[in-house]
C-alpha positions, 0 to 999 in steps of 0.5 A: 500500500503506497501511502506516499501521494499526500503527507500525514497531516497533525491535527489537534488532540492527538489526532493524524490526518492520513490523505487518500487516494480511493475506498480501497487504501481506505479498507485497508488502512482501515483493516491495519489500523491496529498494527499501524495505531501500534506501531505509532504509540511506541515509536513515539510513546503517545498513546493518545495519537489517533488516526482519521483518514479522508479521500482526497480526490485527485485529477486523474492524469492520463497515462501516455502509452504510445510512442507519440504521446510520449514523445508529447509529454518529454517535449512538455517537460523539456521543449529541447526535445523537438529539436533534439528530434527535429535535427536527428530526423526522428520518426515515430510511425514504425511497425 
């Protein structure tokens, strides 16, 4: 379970707010909450910590699968790639 997209936030009353991406992650946190809390209690020597979860809707980014789409994404990040492609006369239409 990867919860690295959003950092947890410490709220008042020893509550840790964990932002999740979907309900599957929420179920996993709920199923493992006893173990998670046990680890936090011991590691922080604080037995009053509680976990609260919140699903945060994020913009779904369409992943580039085709070579042309990948090139467009690369050019967005670094426009010099277009120059390199043009200078080398590269063609992405291959079969």
